[in-house]
C-alpha positions in Angstrom: 0.0 0.0 0.0 1.4 3.4 -1.0 2.1 5.8 1.8 2.1 9.6 1.6 2.9 12.4 4.0 1.5 15.9 4.3 2.4 18.8 6.4 0.1 20.2 9.1 0.3 23.6 10.9 2.9 24.0 13.6 5.5 21.7 12.0 3.4 18.6 12.5 3.6 15.7 10.1 0.9 13.2 9.6 1.3 10.0 7.6 -1.7 8.4 5.9 -2.2 5.6 3.5 -3.5 6.3 0.0 -6.4 3.9 0.4 -7.4 5.0 3.9 -9.8 7.8 4.7 -8.9 7.9 8.4 -5.8 9.9 9.4 -3.0 8.0 11.2 -1.1 9.0 14.3 1.0 12.2 14.2 4.8 12.0 14.1 6.0 14.9 16.2 9.4 16.6 16.1 12.0 17.3 18.7 12.8 21.0 18.9 16.4 22.1 19.8 16.8 24.3 22.8 18.5 27.5 21.5 20.2 30.6 23.0 20.2 29.5 26.6 22.5 28.3 29.4 21.4 24.7 28.6 23.4 24.5 25.4 26.3 26.3 23.9 26.5 26.4 20.1 30.3 26.9 20.3 30.9 23.7 22.4 31.4 20.4 20.4 28.4 18.1 20.6 28.8 15.4 23.2 27.0 12.0 23.6 23.2 12.3 23.4 20.3 10.1 24.2 16.6 10.6 23.8 14.0 9.8 26.5 10.2 9.8 26.1 7.5 9.4 28.8 4.0 8.3 27.7 0.8 7.1 29.4 -0.4 4.9 26.6 -3.9 4.3 28.2 -4.4 0.7 29.3 -6.9 -1.2 27.1 -8.6 -2.4 30.3 -9.8 1.2 30.8 -11.0 1.7 27.2 -14.7 1.7 27.3 -17.0 3.6 25.0 -18.9 4.8 28.0 -15.7 6.3 29.4 -14.8 8.0 26.1 -18.1 8.8 24.3 -16.3 11.6 22.5 -13.8 9.3 20.8 -14.5 7.7 17.4 -15.4 4.1 18.0 -12.7 2.6 15.7 -10.0 4.4 17.7 -10.9 2.5 20.8 -10.6 -1.0 19.4 -7.5 -2.9 20.7 -6.2 -3.9 17.2 -6.2 -0.3 16.0 -5.0 1.2 19.2 -2.2 -1.2 19.8 -0.8 -0.6 16.3 -1.2 3.1 16.6 0.7 3.1 19.9 3.5 1.1 18.4 3.7 3.4 15.4 4.1 6.4 17.6 6.7 4.8 19.8 8.6 3.8 16.7 8.4 7.3 15.2 9.8 8.9 18.4 13.1 7.1 17.9 13.8 7.2 21.7 16.7 5.5 23.5 14.5 5.2 26.6 10.7 4.9 26.8 9.1 5.4 30.2 5.6 4.1 29.8 2.6 4.0 32.1 -0.7 2.2 31.9 0.9 -0.7 30.1 -1.3 -3.8 30.0 -0.9 -6.7 27.6 2.8 -6.5 28.4 3.5 -10.3 28.1 1.1 -10.9 25.2 1.8 -7.8 23.1 4.2 -5.1 24.1 7.2 -7.1 25.2 7.6 -9.0 22.0 6.6 -6.2 19.6 8.9 -3.8 21.2 11.7 -6.3 20.9 11.0 -6.4 17.2 11.6 -2.6 17.3 14.9 -3.1 19.0 13.9 -2.5 22.7 14.6 -4.6 25.8 12.5 -3.8 28.8 11.8 -4.1 32.6 8.2 -3.9 33.9 6.1 -4.0 37.0 2.3 -4.7 37.0 0.1 -2.9 39.5 -0.9 -4.7 42.7 -4.3 -6.2 43.4 -6.7 -6.7 40.5 -5.2 -4.0 38.2 -3.8 -5.3 34.9 -1.7 -2.4 33.9 1.7 -1.2 35.1 4.8 0.8 34.4 7.7 -0.1 32.2 11.1 1.1 31.0 11.9 0.2 27.4 15.5 0.8 26.2 17.8 0.1 23.3 20.6 -2.3 24.3 22.8 -0.6 21.7 22.4 2.7 23.6 22.6 1.4 27.2 23.2 -1.6 29.3 20.8 -2.4 32.2 22.9 -3.1 35.4 20.4 -3.0 38.3 16.6 -2.6 38.6 14.2 -2.2 41.5 10.4 -2.1 41.7 8.4 0.4 43.7 5.1 -0.6 45.2 3.4 2.3 46.9 1.3 -0.2 48.9 4.5 -0.7 51.0 3.5 2.6 52.7 0.7 0.6 54.4 3.1 -1.8 56.0 5.4 1.0 57.3 2.6 3.3 58.5 3.3 4.6 61.9 7.1 4.4 61.4 8.7 7.7 62.2 10.2 7.9 58.7 6.9 7.3 57.0 5.2 10.5 55.7 2.2 11.3 57.7 -1.3 11.6 56.2 -3.0 14.9 56.7 -6.4 14.9 55.0 -7.0 18.5 55.9 -3.9 19.6 54.0 -5.6 20.6 50.8 -3.6 20.6 47.5 -3.9 23.2 44.8 -4.9 20.2 42.8 -8.3 20.8 44.3 -8.5 23.8 42.0 -9.1 21.5 39.1 -12.7 21.9 38.1 -15.0 19.4 39.7 -16.1 18.1 36.2 -12.5 16.9 35.7 -12.9 14.4 38.5 -15.4 12.5 36.4 -12.9 12.2 33.6 -10.1 11.0 36.0 -12.4 8.7 37.9 -13.2 6.7 34.8 -9.8 5.1 35.0 -10.4 3.8 38.5 -13.1 1.2 38.1 -12.9 0.3 41.8 -16.0 2.1 43.0 -15.7 1.1 46.7 -12.3 2.4 47.8 -12.8 1.3 51.4 -13.0 3.5 54.6 -11.3 6.8 53.6 -10.7 7.6 57.3 -8.5 4.5 57.8 -4.9 5.6 56.8 -4.0 2.0 55.9 -6.9 1.7 53.6 -6.3 5.2 52.2 -2.7 4.4 51.3 -3.5 1.1 49.5 -4.0 2.4 46.0 -2.1 -0.3 44.1 0.1 2.3 42.4 3.6 1.3 41.2 6.8 2.4 39.7 10.1 1.0 38.5 13.7 2.3 38.5 16.8 1.1 36.8 20.5 1.9 36.6 22.0 1.9 33.1 25.6 2.1 31.8 25.4 4.4 28.8 27.3 3.3 25.7 29.0 6.6 25.7 32.8 7.2 25.4 33.0 7.6 29.2 30.5 4.8 30.0 28.5 7.0 32.3 25.9 5.5 34.7 22.4 6.9 34.9 19.3 6.1 36.9 15.9 6.2 35.2 12.5 5.7 36.8 9.0 5.4 35.4 6.0 5.8 37.7 2.3 6.5 38.0 0.8 8.2 41.1 -2.7 8.0 42.4 -5.3 10.0 40.4 -7.9 11.6 42.8 -7.3 15.4 43.3 -9.2 15.1 46.6 -6.7 12.6 48.0 -3.7 14.9 47.7 -2.3 13.5 51.0 -1.9 10.1 49.4 -0.1 11.5 46.4 2.2 13.5 48.6 3.0 10.3 50.6 3.7 8.5 47.3 5.9 11.3 46.1 8.0 11.3 49.3 8.3 7.5 49.1 9.4 7.7 45.5 12.2 10.2 46.3 13.2 8.2 49.4 13.6 5.0 47.3 15.5 6.9 44.6 17.9 8.3 47.2 18.6 4.8 48.5 18.9 3.4 45.0 21.3 6.1 44.0 23.5 5.3 47.0 23.5 1.6 46.1 24.5 2.4 42.5 27.1 4.9 43.6 28.8 2.5 45.9 28.6 -0.5 43.5 30.0 1.4 40.5 32.0 4.2 42.1 30.0 6.9 40.4 27.6 9.7 41.0 24.7 8.9 38.6 22.3 11.6 37.5 18.6 10.7 37.9 15.7 11.1 35.4 12.2 10.2 36.8 9.3 10.4 34.4 5.7 9.5 34.5 2.1 10.4 35.1 2.0 12.2 38.4 -1.7 13.1 38.3 -0.7 16.6 39.5 -1.0 20.0 37.9 1.9 22.5 37.9 2.0 24.4 41.2 0.1 21.8 43.3 1.6 20.1 46.4 3.0 17.1 44.6 4.6 19.2 41.9 6.1 21.7 44.4 7.4 18.9 46.6 9.1 17.1 43.7 10.9 20.2 42.5 11.6 22.0 45.8 10.9 19.7 48.8 8.1 21.9 50.1 4.3 21.7 50.1 1.8 24.5 49.5 2.0 25.1 53.3 5.7 25.7 53.1 6.6 22.6 55.1 10.2 21.7 54.5 12.0 18.4 55.1 14.7 18.1 57.8 18.3 18.6 56.6 19.0 14.8 56.8 15.8 14.0 54.8 16.1 16.5 52.0 14.7 15.0 48.8 16.7 14.6 45.6 16.8 18.1 43.9 14.9 17.8 40.7 13.8 20.1 37.9 11.1 19.5 35.3 12.6 19.4 31.8 9.8 21.6 30.2 9.8 24.0 33.2 13.6 24.2 33.0 13.6 25.2 29.3 10.8 27.7 29.4 7.5 26.5 30.8 5.3 23.4 31.3 3.1 22.4 28.4 -0.4 23.8 28.2 -1.6 20.2 28.6 -0.6 16.6 28.4 -4.0 15.1 29.1 -7.0 16.1 27.0 -10.6 15.0 27.4 -13.8 17.1 27.3 -14.0 17.0 31.2 -10.4 18.0 31.8 -7.5 19.4 29.8 -4.2 20.0 31.7 -0.7 18.9 32.4 -0.3 15.8 34.5 2.9 14.2 33.0 6.5 15.3 33.7 10.1 14.4 33.0 12.2 15.4 36.0 16.0 15.3 36.2 18.8 16.3 38.6 20.0 19.7 37.2 23.3 19.4 38.9 24.1 16.1 37.3 26.0 15.2 34.1 23.1 15.4 31.7 21.3 18.4 30.4 18.3 18.7 28.1 19.3 19.9 24.6 15.9 19.4 22.8 12.4 18.7 23.7 9.3 17.0 22.1 6.9 19.5 20.6 3.3 19.4 21.9 0.2 20.7 20.3 -1.6 23.9 21.3 -5.1 23.7 22.8 -6.6 24.9 19.6 -4.8 22.4 17.4 -7.2 20.4 15.2 -5.6 17.1 16.2 -6.8 17.5 19.8 -10.2 19.0 19.0 -13.0 17.3 20.9 -10.6 15.4 23.2 -8.5 12.3 23.1 -8.2 9.4 22.1 -8.8 10.0 18.4 -7.3 9.0 15.1 -4.2 11.2 15.7 -3.6 10.2 19.3 -4.3 6.7 20.6 -4.2 7.7 24.3 -5.9 10.4 26.3 -2.4 11.5 27.2 0.3 12.9 24.9 3.9 11.7 24.9 6.5 14.1 26.3 10.2 13.8 25.6 13.6 15.3 25.8 17.0 14.7 24.3 19.8 14.9 26.9 23.5 15.6 26.3 26.1 14.1 28.6 28.3 17.0 29.7 
């Protein structure tokens, strides 16, 4: 079948088949960071690698009742799975941090291997079928250590002095999200009865997970790097749970960094990416990038979190949105990195504007197989 490509506004390229009337997924471009401290045009280019984070929307959550705005053909597994693969292939990333990955053993693992990716993966606890994965190119990096993160571990350690306390009265700016957005987000949590919300142990058991791994880059200096993929709890009214998860995430990353540092005699930079279900400026976001909440609470000196910056925030500002449905359009996905480390972003994946026709009416659609958009950055080892 003959293929043709045509240009869309804002440097977007769509590929369609000559015999098909439906558009195919968009192939976005990485835009170089120019005229900033991040890159110097006079300095010789160093080793670079590309990382993308993408909530691909688990098929288990794809119901026509949940996405009545989406064209029915876009929701079918055969079409969606191939569309996701096409997008992942077109991004040409060295690392893919994916969330809401179901059908891992039956589809993604083997098909991504065909595309040249190895992977590590963790499925959510309980009855959930999806999970988080890191897919990587063995010709770009070697996996040396991996660890899983199960946020349900917070239940077992509740009451420990080092365990983040739950304060349900500590309201997040995430509560500023319009009430109608909760309906959109709630569709992805089919568990209607979440138990007694006043019981901290019940409250913390949300079956959320993450995975982190240390890699040896196939760079001239064989640098080590830590990469994590995670998905935090969704409900804006349960900001305390998300804060507890965020603190546990950074605590685990700090311990993992120490392990990697001692084992390989290095100081590895960290990149953590995922769907944090938190908008810019809310408590989770503020904690991850500054170690404070909206109430200005700071960690003790011996418990300071790993200093992180958001790639898009670092280069000029967070996207207008990464999640788009009729009930809610906003930014929930981030790529965070240690700004004092040996890697710096030198380009970023372009995202559409709110008025772009490819997101009109909400996602998923023919252009985007998930309700989230992929975000990405190219990093240079300095």
